[in-house]
mmCIF file of the C-alpha atoms, coordinates in Angstrom:
data_MODEL
# 
_entry.id   MODEL 
# 
loop_
_atom_site.group_PDB 
_atom_site.id 
_atom_site.type_symbol 
_atom_site.label_atom_id 
_atom_site.label_alt_id 
_atom_site.label_comp_id 
_atom_site.label_asym_id 
_atom_site.label_entity_id 
_atom_site.label_seq_id 
_atom_site.pdbx_PDB_ins_code 
_atom_site.Cartn_x 
_atom_site.Cartn_y 
_atom_site.Cartn_z 
_atom_site.occupancy 
_atom_site.B_iso_or_equiv 
_atom_site.pdbx_formal_charge 
_atom_site.auth_seq_id 
_atom_site.auth_comp_id 
_atom_site.auth_asym_id 
_atom_site.auth_atom_id 
_atom_site.pdbx_PDB_model_num 
ATOM 1   C CA . MET A 1 1   ? 98.240  98.046  85.577  1.00 0.00 ? 1   MET A CA 1 
ATOM 2   C CA . ASN A 1 2   ? 95.844  100.572 87.097  1.00 0.00 ? 2   ASN A CA 1 
ATOM 3   C CA . SER A 1 3   ? 97.781  102.658 89.607  1.00 0.00 ? 3   SER A CA 1 
ATOM 4   C CA . LEU A 1 4   ? 94.705  103.028 91.859  1.00 0.00 ? 4   LEU A CA 1 
ATOM 5   C CA . LYS A 1 5   ? 94.368  99.310  92.699  1.00 0.00 ? 5   LYS A CA 1 
ATOM 6   C CA . ARG A 1 6   ? 96.311  99.689  95.968  1.00 0.00 ? 6   ARG A CA 1 
ATOM 7   C CA . TYR A 1 7   ? 94.155  102.698 96.934  1.00 0.00 ? 7   TYR A CA 1 
ATOM 8   C CA . TRP A 1 8   ? 90.904  100.849 96.188  1.00 0.00 ? 8   TRP A CA 1 
ATOM 9   C CA . GLY A 1 9   ? 92.109  97.727  98.017  1.00 0.00 ? 9   GLY A CA 1 
ATOM 10  C CA . LYS A 1 10  ? 92.658  99.625  101.272 1.00 0.00 ? 10  LYS A CA 1 
ATOM 11  C CA . ARG A 1 11  ? 89.219  101.247 101.424 1.00 0.00 ? 11  ARG A CA 1 
ATOM 12  C CA . LYS A 1 12  ? 85.601  100.267 102.112 1.00 0.00 ? 12  LYS A CA 1 
ATOM 13  C CA . PHE A 1 13  ? 83.678  102.775 100.031 1.00 0.00 ? 13  PHE A CA 1 
ATOM 14  C CA . LYS A 1 14  ? 80.320  101.884 101.609 1.00 0.00 ? 14  LYS A CA 1 
ATOM 15  C CA . LYS A 1 15  ? 81.688  103.113 104.938 1.00 0.00 ? 15  LYS A CA 1 
ATOM 16  C CA . THR A 1 16  ? 83.909  106.074 103.971 1.00 0.00 ? 16  THR A CA 1 
ATOM 17  C CA . PHE A 1 17  ? 83.246  109.360 102.190 1.00 0.00 ? 17  PHE A CA 1 
ATOM 18  C CA . GLU A 1 18  ? 86.582  109.175 100.373 1.00 0.00 ? 18  GLU A CA 1 
ATOM 19  C CA . PRO A 1 19  ? 86.179  109.325 96.590  1.00 0.00 ? 19  PRO A CA 1 
ATOM 20  C CA . LYS A 1 20  ? 86.610  106.054 94.704  1.00 0.00 ? 20  LYS A CA 1 
ATOM 21  C CA . GLY A 1 21  ? 87.760  107.923 91.615  1.00 0.00 ? 21  GLY A CA 1 
ATOM 22  C CA . LYS A 1 22  ? 89.515  106.688 88.514  1.00 0.00 ? 22  LYS A CA 1 
ATOM 23  C CA . VAL A 1 23  ? 92.624  107.513 86.531  1.00 0.00 ? 23  VAL A CA 1 
ATOM 24  C CA . LEU A 1 24  ? 91.951  110.771 84.673  1.00 0.00 ? 24  LEU A CA 1 
ATOM 25  C CA . LYS A 1 25  ? 94.193  112.266 82.033  1.00 0.00 ? 25  LYS A CA 1 
ATOM 26  C CA . THR A 1 26  ? 94.404  115.981 82.827  1.00 0.00 ? 26  THR A CA 1 
ATOM 27  C CA . LYS A 1 27  ? 96.991  118.679 82.290  1.00 0.00 ? 27  LYS A CA 1 
ATOM 28  C CA . LYS A 1 28  ? 96.071  120.818 85.289  1.00 0.00 ? 28  LYS A CA 1 
ATOM 29  C CA . GLN A 1 29  ? 99.182  120.063 87.393  1.00 0.00 ? 29  GLN A CA 1 
ATOM 30  C CA . ARG A 1 30  ? 97.618  120.800 90.773  1.00 0.00 ? 30  ARG A CA 1 
ATOM 31  C CA . PHE A 1 31  ? 98.875  119.919 94.233  1.00 0.00 ? 31  PHE A CA 1 
ATOM 32  C CA . VAL A 1 32  ? 97.353  119.605 97.667  1.00 0.00 ? 32  VAL A CA 1 
ATOM 33  C CA . VAL A 1 33  ? 98.739  119.254 101.178 1.00 0.00 ? 33  VAL A CA 1 
ATOM 34  C CA . GLN A 1 34  ? 96.259  117.677 103.570 1.00 0.00 ? 34  GLN A CA 1 
ATOM 35  C CA . GLU A 1 35  ? 96.743  117.687 107.317 1.00 0.00 ? 35  GLU A CA 1 
ATOM 36  C CA . HIS A 1 36  ? 95.761  114.247 108.578 1.00 0.00 ? 36  HIS A CA 1 
ATOM 37  C CA . TRP A 1 37  ? 95.035  113.432 112.213 1.00 0.00 ? 37  TRP A CA 1 
ATOM 38  C CA . ALA A 1 38  ? 95.243  109.637 112.004 1.00 0.00 ? 38  ALA A CA 1 
ATOM 39  C CA . SER A 1 39  ? 97.074  107.148 114.249 1.00 0.00 ? 39  SER A CA 1 
ATOM 40  C CA . HIS A 1 40  ? 100.004 109.561 113.817 1.00 0.00 ? 40  HIS A CA 1 
ATOM 41  C CA . HIS A 1 41  ? 99.509  113.233 112.928 1.00 0.00 ? 41  HIS A CA 1 
ATOM 42  C CA . HIS A 1 42  ? 101.129 113.950 109.555 1.00 0.00 ? 42  HIS A CA 1 
ATOM 43  C CA . PHE A 1 43  ? 100.690 115.805 106.283 1.00 0.00 ? 43  PHE A CA 1 
ATOM 44  C CA . ASP A 1 44  ? 99.808  114.162 102.969 1.00 0.00 ? 44  ASP A CA 1 
ATOM 45  C CA . PHE A 1 45  ? 101.531 115.811 100.018 1.00 0.00 ? 45  PHE A CA 1 
ATOM 46  C CA . ARG A 1 46  ? 99.975  115.083 96.616  1.00 0.00 ? 46  ARG A CA 1 
ATOM 47  C CA . LEU A 1 47  ? 101.067 116.086 93.097  1.00 0.00 ? 47  LEU A CA 1 
ATOM 48  C CA . GLU A 1 48  ? 98.699  115.684 90.142  1.00 0.00 ? 48  GLU A CA 1 
ATOM 49  C CA . MET A 1 49  ? 100.560 113.736 87.459  1.00 0.00 ? 49  MET A CA 1 
ATOM 50  C CA . GLU A 1 50  ? 100.093 110.665 85.260  1.00 0.00 ? 50  GLU A CA 1 
ATOM 51  C CA . GLY A 1 51  ? 96.304  110.785 85.764  1.00 0.00 ? 51  GLY A CA 1 
ATOM 52  C CA . VAL A 1 52  ? 96.442  110.422 89.569  1.00 0.00 ? 52  VAL A CA 1 
ATOM 53  C CA . LEU A 1 53  ? 97.684  112.187 92.679  1.00 0.00 ? 53  LEU A CA 1 
ATOM 54  C CA . LYS A 1 54  ? 101.189 110.893 93.417  1.00 0.00 ? 54  LYS A CA 1 
ATOM 55  C CA . SER A 1 55  ? 101.253 110.865 97.220  1.00 0.00 ? 55  SER A CA 1 
ATOM 56  C CA . TRP A 1 56  ? 103.700 111.090 100.111 1.00 0.00 ? 56  TRP A CA 1 
ATOM 57  C CA . ALA A 1 57  ? 103.140 111.158 103.882 1.00 0.00 ? 57  ALA A CA 1 
ATOM 58  C CA . VAL A 1 58  ? 105.311 113.884 105.411 1.00 0.00 ? 58  VAL A CA 1 
ATOM 59  C CA . PRO A 1 59  ? 105.418 113.423 109.211 1.00 0.00 ? 59  PRO A CA 1 
ATOM 60  C CA . LYS A 1 60  ? 106.720 116.929 109.996 1.00 0.00 ? 60  LYS A CA 1 
ATOM 61  C CA . GLY A 1 61  ? 104.999 118.808 107.168 1.00 0.00 ? 61  GLY A CA 1 
ATOM 62  C CA . VAL A 1 62  ? 106.141 120.238 103.860 1.00 0.00 ? 62  VAL A CA 1 
ATOM 63  C CA . PRO A 1 63  ? 108.939 122.746 104.523 1.00 0.00 ? 63  PRO A CA 1 
ATOM 64  C CA . GLU A 1 64  ? 108.016 126.374 104.001 1.00 0.00 ? 64  GLU A CA 1 
ATOM 65  C CA . LYS A 1 65  ? 111.626 127.628 104.173 1.00 0.00 ? 65  LYS A CA 1 
ATOM 66  C CA . ALA A 1 66  ? 114.658 126.757 102.063 1.00 0.00 ? 66  ALA A CA 1 
ATOM 67  C CA . GLY A 1 67  ? 117.212 124.485 103.708 1.00 0.00 ? 67  GLY A CA 1 
ATOM 68  C CA . VAL A 1 68  ? 114.709 122.520 105.801 1.00 0.00 ? 68  VAL A CA 1 
ATOM 69  C CA . LYS A 1 69  ? 114.735 118.829 104.833 1.00 0.00 ? 69  LYS A CA 1 
ATOM 70  C CA . ARG A 1 70  ? 111.904 116.429 105.548 1.00 0.00 ? 70  ARG A CA 1 
ATOM 71  C CA . LEU A 1 71  ? 111.309 112.715 105.177 1.00 0.00 ? 71  LEU A CA 1 
ATOM 72  C CA . ALA A 1 72  ? 108.506 111.981 102.701 1.00 0.00 ? 72  ALA A CA 1 
ATOM 73  C CA . VAL A 1 73  ? 107.210 108.395 102.587 1.00 0.00 ? 73  VAL A CA 1 
ATOM 74  C CA . GLN A 1 74  ? 105.588 107.556 99.260  1.00 0.00 ? 74  GLN A CA 1 
ATOM 75  C CA . THR A 1 75  ? 102.135 106.049 99.651  1.00 0.00 ? 75  THR A CA 1 
ATOM 76  C CA . GLU A 1 76  ? 99.647  104.650 97.164  1.00 0.00 ? 76  GLU A CA 1 
ATOM 77  C CA . ASP A 1 77  ? 98.459  106.855 94.311  1.00 0.00 ? 77  ASP A CA 1 
ATOM 78  C CA . HIS A 1 78  ? 95.147  108.592 95.043  1.00 0.00 ? 78  HIS A CA 1 
ATOM 79  C CA . PRO A 1 79  ? 92.435  109.546 92.541  1.00 0.00 ? 79  PRO A CA 1 
ATOM 80  C CA . ILE A 1 80  ? 92.453  113.153 91.368  1.00 0.00 ? 80  ILE A CA 1 
ATOM 81  C CA . ASP A 1 81  ? 89.035  113.611 93.043  1.00 0.00 ? 81  ASP A CA 1 
ATOM 82  C CA . TYR A 1 82  ? 90.868  113.340 96.382  1.00 0.00 ? 82  TYR A CA 1 
ATOM 83  C CA . ILE A 1 83  ? 92.312  116.820 95.817  1.00 0.00 ? 83  ILE A CA 1 
ATOM 84  C CA . ASN A 1 84  ? 89.135  118.322 97.340  1.00 0.00 ? 84  ASN A CA 1 
ATOM 85  C CA . PHE A 1 85  ? 88.579  115.694 100.045 1.00 0.00 ? 85  PHE A CA 1 
ATOM 86  C CA . GLU A 1 86  ? 88.135  116.905 103.601 1.00 0.00 ? 86  GLU A CA 1 
ATOM 87  C CA . GLY A 1 87  ? 86.338  115.095 106.371 1.00 0.00 ? 87  GLY A CA 1 
ATOM 88  C CA . LYS A 1 88  ? 86.488  112.276 108.846 1.00 0.00 ? 88  LYS A CA 1 
ATOM 89  C CA . ILE A 1 89  ? 87.496  108.754 107.863 1.00 0.00 ? 89  ILE A CA 1 
ATOM 90  C CA . PRO A 1 90  ? 85.557  106.487 110.255 1.00 0.00 ? 90  PRO A CA 1 
ATOM 91  C CA . GLU A 1 91  ? 87.249  104.592 113.084 1.00 0.00 ? 91  GLU A CA 1 
ATOM 92  C CA . GLY A 1 92  ? 88.333  101.087 112.125 1.00 0.00 ? 92  GLY A CA 1 
ATOM 93  C CA . LEU A 1 93  ? 89.023  102.009 108.494 1.00 0.00 ? 93  LEU A CA 1 
ATOM 94  C CA . TYR A 1 94  ? 92.383  102.545 106.817 1.00 0.00 ? 94  TYR A CA 1 
ATOM 95  C CA . GLY A 1 95  ? 93.573  106.112 107.540 1.00 0.00 ? 95  GLY A CA 1 
ATOM 96  C CA . ALA A 1 96  ? 90.904  106.700 110.202 1.00 0.00 ? 96  ALA A CA 1 
ATOM 97  C CA . GLY A 1 97  ? 90.918  110.289 111.400 1.00 0.00 ? 97  GLY A CA 1 
ATOM 98  C CA . THR A 1 98  ? 90.280  113.828 110.233 1.00 0.00 ? 98  THR A CA 1 
ATOM 99  C CA . VAL A 1 99  ? 91.620  115.227 106.951 1.00 0.00 ? 99  VAL A CA 1 
ATOM 100 C CA . LYS A 1 100 ? 91.757  118.988 106.298 1.00 0.00 ? 100 LYS A CA 1 
ATOM 101 C CA . THR A 1 101 ? 93.362  120.970 103.498 1.00 0.00 ? 101 THR A CA 1 
ATOM 102 C CA . PHE A 1 102 ? 96.530  122.774 104.600 1.00 0.00 ? 102 PHE A CA 1 
ATOM 103 C CA . ASP A 1 103 ? 97.335  124.259 101.175 1.00 0.00 ? 103 ASP A CA 1 
ATOM 104 C CA . LYS A 1 104 ? 96.598  123.726 97.509  1.00 0.00 ? 104 LYS A CA 1 
ATOM 105 C CA . GLY A 1 105 ? 97.409  125.291 94.199  1.00 0.00 ? 105 GLY A CA 1 
ATOM 106 C CA . LYS A 1 106 ? 99.298  124.527 91.012  1.00 0.00 ? 106 LYS A CA 1 
ATOM 107 C CA . HIS A 1 107 ? 102.676 122.975 90.428  1.00 0.00 ? 107 HIS A CA 1 
ATOM 108 C CA . GLU A 1 108 ? 105.012 123.285 87.484  1.00 0.00 ? 108 GLU A CA 1 
ATOM 109 C CA . LEU A 1 109 ? 107.090 120.189 86.744  1.00 0.00 ? 109 LEU A CA 1 
ATOM 110 C CA . ILE A 1 110 ? 110.703 121.129 86.062  1.00 0.00 ? 110 ILE A CA 1 
ATOM 111 C CA . GLU A 1 111 ? 112.407 117.729 85.942  1.00 0.00 ? 111 GLU A CA 1 
ATOM 112 C CA . LYS A 1 112 ? 111.413 114.141 86.682  1.00 0.00 ? 112 LYS A CA 1 
ATOM 113 C CA . ASP A 1 113 ? 113.073 110.758 86.586  1.00 0.00 ? 113 ASP A CA 1 
ATOM 114 C CA . LYS A 1 114 ? 112.731 107.637 88.752  1.00 0.00 ? 114 LYS A CA 1 
ATOM 115 C CA . ASN A 1 115 ? 114.891 109.060 91.561  1.00 0.00 ? 115 ASN A CA 1 
ATOM 116 C CA . ARG A 1 116 ? 114.185 112.788 91.502  1.00 0.00 ? 116 ARG A CA 1 
ATOM 117 C CA . ILE A 1 117 ? 111.311 115.192 90.973  1.00 0.00 ? 117 ILE A CA 1 
ATOM 118 C CA . ILE A 1 118 ? 111.886 118.955 90.791  1.00 0.00 ? 118 ILE A CA 1 
ATOM 119 C CA . PHE A 1 119 ? 108.847 121.214 90.714  1.00 0.00 ? 119 PHE A CA 1 
ATOM 120 C CA . LYS A 1 120 ? 107.654 124.712 91.485  1.00 0.00 ? 120 LYS A CA 1 
ATOM 121 C CA . LEU A 1 121 ? 104.726 125.120 93.880  1.00 0.00 ? 121 LEU A CA 1 
ATOM 122 C CA . LYS A 1 122 ? 102.306 128.007 93.488  1.00 0.00 ? 122 LYS A CA 1 
ATOM 123 C CA . GLY A 1 123 ? 100.023 127.736 96.496  1.00 0.00 ? 123 GLY A CA 1 
ATOM 124 C CA . LYS A 1 124 ? 98.681  130.149 99.094  1.00 0.00 ? 124 LYS A CA 1 
ATOM 125 C CA . LYS A 1 125 ? 101.258 129.071 101.710 1.00 0.00 ? 125 LYS A CA 1 
ATOM 126 C CA . LEU A 1 126 ? 103.770 127.002 99.759  1.00 0.00 ? 126 LEU A CA 1 
ATOM 127 C CA . LYS A 1 127 ? 105.636 128.788 96.987  1.00 0.00 ? 127 LYS A CA 1 
ATOM 128 C CA . GLY A 1 128 ? 108.935 128.120 95.296  1.00 0.00 ? 128 GLY A CA 1 
ATOM 129 C CA . ILE A 1 129 ? 111.057 125.324 93.901  1.00 0.00 ? 129 ILE A CA 1 
ATOM 130 C CA . TYR A 1 130 ? 111.052 121.966 95.673  1.00 0.00 ? 130 TYR A CA 1 
ATOM 131 C CA . ASN A 1 131 ? 112.927 118.715 95.248  1.00 0.00 ? 131 ASN A CA 1 
ATOM 132 C CA . LEU A 1 132 ? 111.947 115.149 96.017  1.00 0.00 ? 132 LEU A CA 1 
ATOM 133 C CA . ILE A 1 133 ? 115.001 112.868 96.031  1.00 0.00 ? 133 ILE A CA 1 
ATOM 134 C CA . LYS A 1 134 ? 114.529 109.114 96.394  1.00 0.00 ? 134 LYS A CA 1 
ATOM 135 C CA . PHE A 1 135 ? 116.514 107.240 99.052  1.00 0.00 ? 135 PHE A CA 1 
ATOM 136 C CA . LYS A 1 136 ? 117.701 103.664 98.528  1.00 0.00 ? 136 LYS A CA 1 
ATOM 137 C CA . LYS A 1 137 ? 115.144 102.453 101.090 1.00 0.00 ? 137 LYS A CA 1 
ATOM 138 C CA . PRO A 1 138 ? 111.826 101.646 99.389  1.00 0.00 ? 138 PRO A CA 1 
ATOM 139 C CA . ASN A 1 139 ? 109.266 104.487 99.311  1.00 0.00 ? 139 ASN A CA 1 
ATOM 140 C CA . GLN A 1 140 ? 111.461 106.943 101.222 1.00 0.00 ? 140 GLN A CA 1 
ATOM 141 C CA . TRP A 1 141 ? 112.215 110.347 99.731  1.00 0.00 ? 141 TRP A CA 1 
ATOM 142 C CA . LEU A 1 142 ? 113.827 113.567 100.902 1.00 0.00 ? 142 LEU A CA 1 
ATOM 143 C CA . LEU A 1 143 ? 111.646 116.683 100.404 1.00 0.00 ? 143 LEU A CA 1 
ATOM 144 C CA . PHE A 1 144 ? 113.149 120.157 100.527 1.00 0.00 ? 144 PHE A CA 1 
ATOM 145 C CA . LYS A 1 145 ? 112.746 123.670 99.193  1.00 0.00 ? 145 LYS A CA 1 
ATOM 146 C CA . THR A 1 146 ? 115.632 125.302 97.339  1.00 0.00 ? 146 THR A CA 1 
ATOM 147 C CA . LYS A 1 147 ? 116.719 128.937 97.611  1.00 0.00 ? 147 LYS A CA 1 
# 
């Protein structure tokens, strides 16, 4: 199954500037954090892996200091082209609001299984080792930086 079907199904590409994209096999291991002023202000955290951007909405932002824990709600995979997306999603469309890049850079995958992802971020603002730990509730993860 194509992991972008949910993404494509939520968008009207004739009305939005968001990239349609496709699954791309790359080894770049990039990340982006996009600040999103939508119905609720939040940050979208995206890791390039498995040919897409694995994505989480982080209501209070990705922690910059060790010990700070944040809820991260997994959302649909986004195309890798989305890594450079900034702009306004028109009113009435899914995700309507302004998207701006908060930080971007590379990530180094340390460990990954179905319930945990450990990675090192090398961005301009976000640096260090982070963990994503899956809760029992669907799509809910705990995001934190380690010391």
